[in-house]
C-alpha positions as semicolon CSV with decimal commas, in nm:
position;residue;x (nm);y (nm);z (nm)
1;M;1,580;-0,127;1,812
2;I;1,472;-0,491;1,793
3;R;1,497;-0,592;2,158
4;L;1,547;-0,961;2,098
5;D;1,882;-1,097;2,212
6;P;2,094;-1,315;1,980
7;E;1,973;-1,640;2,134
8;R;1,607;-1,545;2,091
9;I;1,667;-1,434;1,734
10;A;1,843;-1,759;1,655
11;A;1,568;-1,963;1,819
12;A;1,293;-1,775;1,634
13;A;1,479;-1,807;1,305
14;G;1,553;-2,175;1,352
15;A;1,916;-2,077;1,303
16;E;2,250;-2,189;1,442
17;V;2,490;-1,935;1,594
18;V;2,807;-1,993;1,394
19;S;3,002;-1,692;1,514
20;E;2,940;-1,452;1,801
21;G;2,957;-1,077;1,775
22;K;2,904;-0,779;2,000
23;G;2,590;-0,601;2,108
24;D;2,276;-0,728;2,276
25;H;2,024;-0,623;2,010
26;P;2,022;-0,526;1,642
27;A;1,901;-0,179;1,547
28;R;1,705;-0,280;1,236
29;A;1,645;-0,569;1,000
30;I;1,731;-0,522;0,633
31;A;1,742;-0,739;0,323
32;D;1,926;-0,495;0,095
33;S;2,291;-0,447;0,186
34;R;2,290;-0,107;0,014
35;E;2,067;0,021;0,296
36;L;2,300;-0,101;0,570
37;E;2,376;0,113;0,872
38;R;2,592;0,018;1,167
39;G;2,411;-0,215;1,403
40;D;2,172;-0,363;1,145
41;L;2,083;-0,731;1,110
42;F;2,123;-0,832;0,744
43;F;1,924;-1,120;0,598
44;G;2,097;-1,260;0,289
45;L;1,797;-1,364;0,081
46;R;1,820;-1,568;-0,235
47;G;1,654;-1,407;-0,537
48;E;1,588;-1,516;-0,892
49;R;1,909;-1,361;-1,021
50;S;2,139;-1,333;-0,720
51;D;2,198;-1,450;-0,366
52;G;2,203;-1,174;-0,108
53;G;2,431;-1,390;0,101
54;E;2,711;-1,285;-0,131
55;F;2,709;-0,945;0,040
56;A;2,721;-1,075;0,398
57;L;3,096;-1,036;0,441
58;S;3,080;-0,679;0,313
59;A;2,790;-0,610;0,551
60;L;2,992;-0,735;0,848
61;R;3,293;-0,530;0,747
62;R;3,070;-0,221;0,729
63;G;2,943;-0,265;1,082
64;A;2,643;-0,495;1,064
65;W;2,531;-0,628;1,404
66;G;2,498;-0,965;1,238
67;V;2,391;-1,161;0,930
68;V;2,153;-1,448;0,862
69;V;2,273;-1,659;0,570
70;T;2,264;-2,017;0,447
71;P;2,484;-2,270;0,632
72;E;2,744;-2,292;0,356
73;R;2,788;-1,913;0,352
74;A;2,787;-1,900;0,731
75;R;3,074;-2,149;0,748
76;A;3,276;-1,930;0,513
77;L;3,221;-1,634;0,748
78;A;3,303;-1,818;1,070
79;D;3,657;-1,694;1,112
80;G;3,602;-1,575;1,468
81;D;3,731;-1,222;1,416
82;G;3,438;-1,075;1,609
83;R;3,299;-0,869;1,324
84;G;2,938;-0,959;1,408
85;W;2,691;-1,236;1,476
86;V;2,671;-1,499;1,204
87;L;2,354;-1,708;1,204
88;A;2,305;-2,004;0,973
89;A;1,951;-2,074;0,852
90;A;1,850;-2,318;0,580
91;D;1,602;-2,063;0,443
92;P;1,692;-1,701;0,530
93;L;1,354;-1,575;0,403
94;A;1,164;-1,809;0,638
95;A;1,401;-1,698;0,913
96;L;1,316;-1,332;0,845
97;Q;0,945;-1,409;0,858
98;D;0,973;-1,608;1,180
99;V;1,178;-1,340;1,354
100;A;0,913;-1,086;1,248
101;T;0,642;-1,302;1,408
102;A;0,847;-1,324;1,727
103;W;0,882;-0,943;1,735
104;R;0,511;-0,897;1,664
105;R;0,436;-1,118;1,967
106;E;0,693;-0,935;2,179
107;I;0,529;-0,599;2,107
108;G;0,191;-0,759;2,178
109;C;-0,028;-0,483;2,036
110;P;-0,323;-0,524;1,794
111;V;-0,232;-0,574;1,429
112;V;-0,448;-0,454;1,140
113;G;-0,404;-0,621;0,801
114;I;-0,541;-0,448;0,490
115;T;-0,595;-0,610;0,151
116;G;-0,821;-0,540;-0,145
117;S;-0,820;-0,470;-0,516
118;T;-0,778;-0,095;-0,460
119;G;-0,739;0,147;-0,171
120;K;-0,501;-0,053;0,051
121;T;-0,245;0,224;0,082
122;S;-0,505;0,497;0,120
123;V;-0,686;0,314;0,399
124;K;-0,350;0,256;0,567
125;D;-0,263;0,627;0,535
126;I;-0,600;0,727;0,681
127;C;-0,564;0,480;0,969
128;R;-0,216;0,614;1,045
129;A;-0,352;0,968;1,068
130;M;-0,688;0,911;1,238
131;L;-0,641;0,629;1,487
132;P;-0,578;0,789;1,829
133;F;-0,294;0,552;1,913
134;R;0,079;0,530;1,853
135;V;0,045;0,372;1,510
136;H;0,324;0,200;1,322
137;A;0,225;0,160;0,956
138;S;0,409;-0,026;0,684
139;P;0,622;0,212;0,477
140;E;0,581;0,259;0,102
141;N;0,490;-0,076;-0,057
142;Y;0,626;-0,308;0,213
143;N;0,339;-0,548;0,159
144;T;0,493;-0,872;0,031
145;E;0,646;-1,181;0,187
146;I;0,970;-0,981;0,221
147;G;0,840;-0,630;0,280
148;L;0,578;-0,716;0,540
149;P;0,817;-0,884;0,789
150;L;1,061;-0,596;0,743
151;A;0,774;-0,356;0,820
152;I;0,696;-0,545;1,141
153;L;1,061;-0,550;1,246
154;S;1,082;-0,173;1,195
155;A;0,812;-0,116;1,460
156;P;0,939;0,036;1,786
157;E;0,891;-0,168;2,100
158;S;0,593;-0,124;2,331
159;P;0,469;0,124;2,449
160;E;0,596;0,327;2,153
161;T;0,384;0,107;1,926
162;E;0,018;0,061;2,024
163;V;-0,120;-0,053;1,686
164;I;0,053;-0,196;1,378
165;V;-0,119;-0,134;1,042
166;L;0,004;-0,345;0,752
167;E;-0,076;-0,364;0,382
168;M;-0,105;-0,714;0,241
169;A;-0,050;-0,756;-0,132
170;M;-0,202;-1,043;-0,323
171;R;-0,039;-1,181;-0,636
172;G;-0,151;-1,540;-0,612
173;M;-0,347;-1,794;-0,415
174;G;-0,203;-1,853;-0,070
175;Q;-0,006;-1,528;-0,045
176;I;-0,246;-1,351;0,193
177;A;-0,257;-1,666;0,406
178;E;0,124;-1,660;0,422
179;L;0,127;-1,293;0,525
180;C;-0,133;-1,364;0,794
181;E;0,084;-1,641;0,936
182;I;0,362;-1,385;0,976
183;A;0,157;-1,092;1,107
184;E;-0,120;-1,274;1,302
185;P;-0,369;-0,987;1,246
186;D;-0,647;-0,905;1,491
187;V;-0,838;-0,693;1,238
188;G;-0,863;-0,784;0,871
189;V;-0,977;-0,526;0,617
190;I;-1,091;-0,606;0,264
191;T;-1,131;-0,271;0,090
192;N;-1,309;-0,416;-0,214
193;V;-1,292;-0,706;-0,459
194;G;-1,252;-0,645;-0,831
195;P;-1,094;-0,775;-1,151
196;V;-0,732;-0,731;-1,050
197;H;-0,469;-1,003;-1,113
198;L;-0,703;-1,195;-1,345
199;E;-0,397;-1,291;-1,544
200;L;-0,267;-1,475;-1,238
201;L;-0,586;-1,619;-1,089
202;G;-0,813;-1,655;-1,389
203;T;-1,156;-1,573;-1,244
204;L;-1,320;-1,323;-1,012
205;D;-1,426;-1,611;-0,786
206;A;-1,061;-1,707;-0,747
207;I;-0,973;-1,348;-0,659
208;I;-1,247;-1,344;-0,392
209;E;-1,115;-1,673;-0,254
210;A;-0,763;-1,531;-0,237
211;K;-0,868;-1,205;-0,068
212;A;-1,083;-1,398;0,182
213;E;-0,771;-1,570;0,313
214;I;-0,731;-1,270;0,543
215;L;-1,057;-1,368;0,716
216;K;-0,929;-1,718;0,783
217;G;-0,599;-1,578;0,904
218;L;-0,739;-1,360;1,182
219;R;-0,666;-1,444;1,544
220;E;-0,939;-1,585;1,768
221;R;-1,232;-1,340;1,794
222;G;-1,076;-1,125;1,526
223;T;-1,270;-0,854;1,346
224;A;-1,345;-0,852;0,974
225;V;-1,394;-0,508;0,817
226;I;-1,560;-0,553;0,479
227;P;-1,771;-0,353;0,230
228;A;-2,144;-0,368;0,295
229;D;-2,209;-0,454;-0,071
230;A;-1,960;-0,743;-0,091
231;E;-2,214;-1,027;-0,085
232;A;-1,956;-1,254;-0,245
233;L;-1,761;-1,254;0,083
234;E;-2,050;-1,385;0,292
235;P;-1,963;-1,756;0,246
236;H;-1,621;-1,679;0,396
237;L;-1,754;-1,524;0,717
238;H;-1,783;-1,751;1,020
239;D;-1,907;-1,749;1,378
240;R;-1,575;-1,681;1,546
241;L;-1,542;-1,351;1,358
242;I;-1,681;-1,015;1,456
243;T;-1,787;-0,840;1,134
244;I;-1,812;-0,464;1,077
245;T;-1,935;-0,346;0,737
246;F;-1,878;-0,006;0,579
247;G;-2,043;0,189;0,301
248;P;-2,411;0,241;0,212
249;G;-2,625;0,003;0,417
250;G;-2,332;-0,089;0,642
251;D;-2,247;-0,045;1,007
252;V;-2,028;0,257;0,926
253;F;-2,174;0,485;0,660
254;A;-2,199;0,847;0,550
255;L;-2,534;0,988;0,656
256;R;-2,463;1,294;0,444
257;S;-2,162;1,466;0,294
258;R;-2,081;1,786;0,110
259;P;-1,776;1,940;-0,052
260;D;-1,623;2,240;0,123
261;G;-1,342;2,383;-0,086
262;D;-1,063;2,124;-0,094
263;A;-1,229;1,922;0,180
264;T;-1,527;1,696;0,237
265;V;-1,750;1,740;0,540
266;A;-1,937;1,422;0,627
267;V;-2,160;1,306;0,908
268;V;-2,071;0,942;0,968
269;G;-2,299;0,693;1,136
270;T;-2,145;0,409;1,337
271;P;-2,259;0,153;1,596
272;D;-2,134;0,402;1,857
273;G;-2,333;0,700;1,726
274;E;-2,287;0,983;1,477
275;Q;-1,991;1,212;1,429
276;E;-1,902;1,492;1,188
277;F;-1,567;1,460;1,009
278;R;-1,376;1,706;0,793
279;F;-1,156;1,520;0,546
280;P;-0,881;1,694;0,344
281;F;-0,992;1,547;0,011
282;T;-1,289;1,560;-0,225
283;E;-1,274;1,219;-0,397
284;A;-1,576;0,995;-0,340
285;H;-1,360;0,683;-0,331
286;N;-1,148;0,829;-0,052
287;L;-1,461;0,893;0,152
288;T;-1,526;0,518;0,119
289;N;-1,166;0,452;0,225
290;A;-1,219;0,679;0,527
291;L;-1,529;0,480;0,624
292;A;-1,318;0,164;0,618
293;A;-1,062;0,331;0,846
294;I;-1,336;0,448;1,084
295;A;-1,461;0,088;1,094
296;V;-1,108;-0,016;1,194
297;G;-1,127;0,243;1,471
298;A;-1,459;0,094;1,584
299;A;-1,295;-0,249;1,595
300;L;-1,022;-0,105;1,819
301;D;-1,265;0,092;2,042
302;A;-1,124;0,425;1,928
303;P;-1,335;0,726;2,034
304;L;-1,517;0,881;1,738
305;A;-1,449;1,236;1,855
306;E;-1,074;1,168;1,865
307;M;-1,075;1,025;1,513
308;S;-1,271;1,327;1,394
309;R;-1,020;1,564;1,552
310;R;-0,736;1,393;1,368
311;A;-0,909;1,361;1,029
312;P;-0,779;1,693;0,886
313;E;-0,423;1,561;0,934
314;I;-0,464;1,284;0,674
315;V;-0,179;1,282;0,421
316;F;-0,168;1,034;0,134
317;S;0,141;0,862;0,001
318;R;0,296;1,014;-0,310
319;L;0,161;0,919;-0,655
320;R;-0,186;0,846;-0,516
321;G;-0,424;1,127;-0,605
322;E;-0,158;1,392;-0,545
323;I;-0,277;1,736;-0,661
324;L;-0,009;1,950;-0,829
325;E;-0,092;2,314;-0,910
326;L;0,127;2,438;-1,195
327;R;0,173;2,753;-1,396
328;D;-0,120;2,896;-1,597
329;D;-0,371;2,737;-1,355
330;V;-0,290;2,387;-1,482
331;V;-0,373;2,114;-1,230
332;I;-0,228;1,762;-1,242
333;V;-0,390;1,476;-1,055
334;N;-0,087;1,254;-1,001
335;D;-0,231;0,904;-0,947
336;C;0,020;0,690;-1,130
337;Y;0,121;0,440;-0,863
338;N;-0,104;0,170;-1,006
339;A;-0,428;0,114;-1,195
340;N;-0,707;-0,136;-1,246
341;P;-1,064;-0,102;-1,373
342;I;-1,204;-0,001;-1,033
343;S;-0,941;0,258;-0,944
344;M;-0,931;0,394;-1,299
345;R;-1,304;0,465;-1,302
346;A;-1,284;0,623;-0,955
347;A;-0,998;0,850;-1,064
348;L;-1,188;0,956;-1,376
349;D;-1,497;1,029;-1,163
350;H;-1,281;1,251;-0,944
351;L;-1,137;1,430;-1,247
352;A;-1,490;1,494;-1,375
353;S;-1,588;1,646;-1,039
354;L;-1,310;1,907;-1,036
355;E;-1,398;2,270;-1,101
356;V;-1,166;2,383;-1,378
357;G;-1,133;2,686;-1,601
358;G;-1,027;2,480;-1,900
359;R;-1,072;2,121;-2,007
360;R;-1,040;1,786;-1,834
361;L;-0,773;1,566;-1,991
362;A;-0,639;1,219;-1,912
363;V;-0,304;1,050;-1,968
364;L;-0,398;0,684;-1,920
365;G;-0,138;0,412;-1,908
366;E;-0,235;0,053;-1,972
367;M;-0,371;-0,164;-1,691
368;A;-0,162;-0,478;-1,638
369;E;-0,248;-0,833;-1,529
370;L;-0,608;-0,839;-1,657
371;G;-0,567;-1,154;-1,864
372;L;-0,764;-1,222;-2,180
373;E;-1,033;-0,974;-2,081
374;G;-0,779;-0,690;-2,069
375;P;-0,880;-0,524;-2,400
376;Q;-1,248;-0,522;-2,296
377;Y;-1,169;-0,363;-1,958
378;H;-0,971;-0,094;-2,138
379;R;-1,258;-0,029;-2,378
380;E;-1,498;0,008;-2,085
381;V;-1,270;0,257;-1,910
382;G;-1,232;0,458;-2,231
383;S;-1,610;0,465;-2,276
384;H;-1,654;0,575;-1,914
385;A;-1,412;0,863;-1,971
386;R;-1,608;0,978;-2,276
387;E;-1,937;0,956;-2,087
388;L;-1,790;1,181;-1,818
389;G;-1,696;1,440;-2,079
390;I;-1,318;1,401;-2,062
391;S;-1,203;1,617;-2,353
392;R;-0,893;1,431;-2,468
393;I;-0,722;1,103;-2,379
394;L;-0,358;1,018;-2,432
395;G;-0,305;0,641;-2,410
396;V;0,033;0,501;-2,309
397;G;0,134;0,139;-2,372
398;E;0,011;-0,124;-2,616
399;L;-0,311;-0,213;-2,430
400;A;-0,391;0,158;-2,396
401;R;-0,487;0,158;-2,766
402;H;-0,813;-0,002;-2,648
403;Y;-0,910;0,316;-2,462
404;A;-0,974;0,456;-2,814
405;P;-0,751;0,751;-2,721
406;D;-0,720;1,074;-2,917
407;E;-0,341;1,023;-2,913
408;W;-0,121;0,726;-2,829
409;A;0,237;0,680;-2,713
410;P;0,429;0,353;-2,678
411;D;0,587;0,442;-2,343
412;A;0,617;0,709;-2,077
413;R;0,916;0,880;-2,239
414;A;0,731;0,922;-2,568
415;A;0,422;1,043;-2,381
416;V;0,598;1,347;-2,232
417;P;0,601;1,573;-2,542
418;A;0,254;1,455;-2,645
419;A;0,110;1,538;-2,303
420;H;0,288;1,875;-2,291
421;A;0,148;1,972;-2,634
422;M;-0,203;1,865;-2,531
423;I;-0,227;2,088;-2,221
424;A;-0,348;2,447;-2,227
425;A;-0,404;2,708;-1,955
426;G;-0,669;2,612;-1,700
427;D;-0,673;2,241;-1,784
428;A;-0,691;1,960;-1,528
429;V;-0,499;1,645;-1,620
430;L;-0,530;1,299;-1,468
431;I;-0,215;1,088;-1,501
432;K;-0,281;0,725;-1,414
433;G;-0,166;0,379;-1,520
434;S;-0,019;0,056;-1,394
435;R;0,310;0,083;-1,208
436;S;0,495;-0,092;-1,489
437;V;0,420;0,198;-1,727
438;G;0,616;0,443;-1,510
439;L;0,395;0,747;-1,567
440;E;0,559;0,933;-1,279
441;L;0,811;1,034;-1,547
442;V;0,532;1,221;-1,728
443;T;0,423;1,389;-1,405
444;D;0,776;1,493;-1,312
445;E;0,857;1,629;-1,659
446;L;0,532;1,824;-1,686
447;A;0,583;1,965;-1,337
448;A;0,932;2,080;-1,434
449;M;0,811;2,236;-1,761
450;R;0,519;2,415;-1,599
451;A;0,650;2,487;-1,250
452;P;0,494;2,799;-1,094
453;R;0,712;3,105;-1,145
454;P;0,865;3,257;-0,833
455;P;0,684;3,569;-0,706
456;G;0,779;3,887;-0,888
457;R;0,881;3,722;-1,214
458;G;0,685;3,728;-1,536
């Protein structure tokens, strides 16, 4: 429930009430009429190919609490039949963002914003599990100028929400700054900075500049959580920020760690002392992500012992390092949500660390948005895989030819039979590529072909 009355919503949105409806508060905010439930507030956003305002009348007829649309569409809806509130805003997207800011202020709890070249979702997932508060975290990939305000507006009112944790995606200069204007974060996390979106921004310096917008966007006496080895961010730090670093040489670091079955046991040093944690993963990069989340906890004065107690409950979002155990002791590492040179190398390192009875194989989709240097980055990843002893590589997509793969497929559909033929009993297979390649199809098909047999059947 968004406990803002119609007048406050209209004032926040800079909108005119064209037609009054019933009900004091909307249940949710949505921007896709297909998701509508009774009592929702529908924002009719204009897209490249269509105008969501076209569906406003249908939304009202299906029980929407109200709609926010452009003035011309609002006038067409103002027939006074009491279907719902009709608000006219010159820019419905700006209205959505401004209402989200109003709700963020109404809740009044700390907000954590997370950006970085890799690890945003994993750090968010770890924060959601470990922080000893009532945490509202952005769902799925609600990390854009549309998704982020919807994530804020889906947060329950205080005291049901004590901390809001939000991912912030960066696809161009100024986008993180825009997201910070909406969310007004108290804690800003930069997980790392690497060659992602080079096609859009051109240089690594430009990427650093874009990521650092989160530091400028923090509220007064905000806290920056940054990698200890990110010297390139130092020019963007300033006196009004509190800074907590994580990783080797940082304020939050792993004194020692060891694998323990499917878990990692680590003693973590922090400004508040040392604490042992048991994490339900073995990947080295996720230990780094956990250190970032512990640094967020330090920024929020969370007790170390409480975070440690909650650490075994960490669950990652689907498609991100998901382990699938299939028939004939075949293991799939399903990490096909996205890929870039940093995350690809980390995933290959994890594959190489697995204890397997057979071989280690990789189905590697191309990495998108790397600009003119894309072929070179693919060659480097392919070389890294060979150095780690990965037995066979199946490349998927045109740029994946530069991995120097043993086999190649033009797309995910064509990769399915090739991957199936490549796998033998006891093998471990990493499946990873940029989201645009759609390698989850390969994962799903292989899982169906090699699903574990029910007990008692041969």
